C-alpha positions in Angstrom: 69.8 -18.5 -115.8 68.1 -15.2 -118.0 69.9 -14.1 -120.9 70.0 -10.7 -123.1 70.6 -12.6 -126.3 70.8 -10.6 -129.5 69.9 -12.8 -132.9 71.0 -10.8 -136.3 69.5 -12.3 -139.0 72.2 -12.5 -141.6 70.2 -13.0 -144.8 70.7 -10.5 -147.5 67.2 -10.9 -148.8 64.1 -9.9 -146.3 61.9 -12.5 -147.5 60.2 -14.0 -144.9 60.5 -17.3 -146.8 63.8 -18.7 -146.2 65.2 -20.8 -144.0 67.6 -18.9 -141.8 64.2 -16.4 -140.9 62.6 -19.8 -139.9 65.6 -20.3 -137.7 66.0 -16.9 -135.9 62.1 -17.2 -135.3 61.9 -20.7 -134.0 65.2 -19.6 -131.8 63.4 -16.2 -130.8 60.3 -17.7 -129.8 61.6 -20.8 -127.9 63.7 -18.2 -125.4 61.4 -15.6 -125.1 59.0 -18.5 -124.4 61.2 -19.4 -121.6 62.3 -15.6 -120.1 65.0 -14.6 -122.4 65.3 -11.1 -123.1 65.5 -11.2 -126.9 66.0 -8.7 -129.6 66.1 -9.2 -133.1 68.2 -7.7 -136.2 67.2 -8.3 -139.4 70.6 -6.8 -141.2 68.4 -6.8 -144.7 65.9 -4.4 -143.7 68.9 -2.0 -142.5 70.0 1.3 -144.0 73.8 1.6 -144.0 76.3 2.5 -146.4 79.1 0.1 -147.6 82.4 1.8 -146.1 84.8 2.5 -148.8 87.8 4.1 -146.9 90.1 3.4 -144.1 89.4 7.0 -142.2 85.3 6.3 -143.0 85.6 3.1 -140.8 88.4 5.4 -138.5 86.7 8.3 -138.2 83.6 8.4 -140.0 80.3 8.9 -138.1 78.0 5.6 -138.3 74.0 6.4 -139.1 71.2 5.5 -137.2 70.8 1.4 -138.1 74.0 1.0 -137.4 74.4 2.9 -134.2 70.9 1.4 -133.5 72.6 -2.7 -133.5 75.7 -1.1 -132.0 73.8 -0.6 -128.6 71.8 -3.7 -129.2 75.1 -5.8 -129.1 76.1 -3.0 -126.1 73.1 -4.6 -124.3 73.5 -8.5 -125.1 75.7 -11.2 -123.1 75.1 -13.9 -126.0 75.0 -12.7 -129.9 73.4 -15.6 -131.9 74.5 -15.0 -136.1 72.3 -17.1 -138.4 73.2 -16.5 -142.3 73.5 -19.2 -145.6 77.0 -19.8 -147.1 77.3 -18.0 -150.0 81.1 -18.2 -152.2 82.4 -20.0 -148.7 81.6 -17.3 -146.5 79.1 -15.0 -145.3 77.2 -12.6 -147.3 78.6 -9.4 -148.8 75.9 -7.8 -146.8 76.1 -8.9 -143.6 80.4 -8.6 -143.6 79.0 -5.0 -144.9 77.9 -4.4 -141.5 80.2 -5.6 -139.4 82.5 -3.3 -140.9 80.0 -0.9 -140.3 79.4 -2.1 -136.5 82.7 -2.8 -135.5 84.2 0.4 -135.6 87.5 1.4 -133.9 85.7 3.6 -131.4 83.1 0.9 -130.2 85.9 -1.5 -129.9 88.0 0.1 -128.5 86.3 3.7 -127.4 87.7 6.7 -127.9 91.0 6.8 -125.3 93.8 4.4 -126.4 91.5 3.1 -129.4 93.3 0.0 -131.6 96.2 0.0 -128.1 93.9 -2.2 -125.9 91.9 -5.7 -125.7 88.2 -4.8 -127.3 85.6 -3.7 -124.6 83.2 -6.3 -125.7 83.0 -9.9 -123.8 79.7 -11.9 -125.0 79.3 -15.5 -126.1 78.4 -16.5 -129.4 76.2 -18.7 -131.2 77.2 -19.0 -135.2 74.1 -21.0 -137.2 75.2 -21.5 -141.1 73.2 -22.8 -143.9 75.0 -24.5 -146.8 73.7 -26.1 -149.8 76.8 -28.7 -149.7 77.3 -31.5 -147.1 78.8 -30.5 -143.9 81.4 -32.9 -144.3 82.6 -31.2 -147.6 82.3 -27.8 -145.7 84.9 -29.0 -143.1 87.1 -30.5 -145.8 88.0 -27.8 -147.8 86.0 -24.6 -148.0 85.6 -24.3 -143.2 87.6 -20.7 -144.7 83.6 -19.5 -144.1 82.8 -19.8 -140.8 87.1 -19.2 -139.9 86.6 -16.1 -141.8 83.2 -15.1 -139.3 84.7 -16.5 -136.0 88.3 -16.0 -135.9 88.7 -12.9 -137.3 85.8 -10.6 -137.1 84.2 -11.7 -134.1 86.9 -13.5 -131.6 88.7 -9.9 -132.7 85.7 -8.2 -131.6 86.1 -10.1 -128.0 83.1 -12.6 -128.4 83.5 -15.9 -127.2 83.1 -18.9 -126.8 81.9 -19.0 -129.9 79.9 -22.1 -130.8 78.8 -23.3 -134.4 75.5 -25.2 -135.7 75.9 -25.8 -139.5 73.4 -27.1 -141.4 74.1 -29.0 -144.5 72.6 -29.5 -147.9 69.4 -26.7 -146.5 68.3 -26.2 -149.9 66.8 -29.5 -150.2 65.9 -30.2 -146.5 62.8 -32.5 -147.1 59.9 -31.6 -144.2 60.8 -34.0 -141.7 64.3 -33.1 -142.1 64.1 -29.4 -141.8 61.1 -29.9 -138.6 64.3 -31.7 -136.7 66.9 -28.6 -137.9 64.0 -26.0 -136.4 63.8 -28.3 -133.2 67.4 -28.2 -133.1 67.6 -24.3 -132.8 64.5 -24.4 -130.7 66.5 -26.4 -127.6 69.3 -23.7 -128.3 67.0 -21.0 -128.0 65.7 -22.2 -124.6 68.8 -23.3 -123.1 70.2 -19.3 -124.3 72.8 -21.4 -126.0 
């Protein structure tokens, strides 16, 4: 079944040499190659401020880049979020992006906001690269993924959410890097 897929590439450095960017590119190419419609947001290339007050969050007007991101999220029926683990969670820029995007009006609409279930209903996949081994992450640092999927993404009406965890990303040899790229290509083909 053809899907409308939005890839949110959350590495905060726009340099094209990062593994997260390679993962996003390979997923996109494989998904497009099998007939899925794909859009990509590179969070590091957007221009938006950090939220500094509850009033701004609830009543402020999102800047153009955020409004366009909201429209892309409305369009998609599957979200793929790719980011490196930093300090046991997502990078601050990606968290700021989600704070800007998932404002009450976007989530609930202007009538009865915060009283109804969020309007966004889509499946999601989170791909996280990390320096540590995945087993160590699962043993003690899992708050990073939990804060993203259960508190941010699930709260916003996105689910089910699946995860792909890539440990030792900073030290992958060429063979292991290619295996991960192939894994992500396979996910792209299936729109997963």
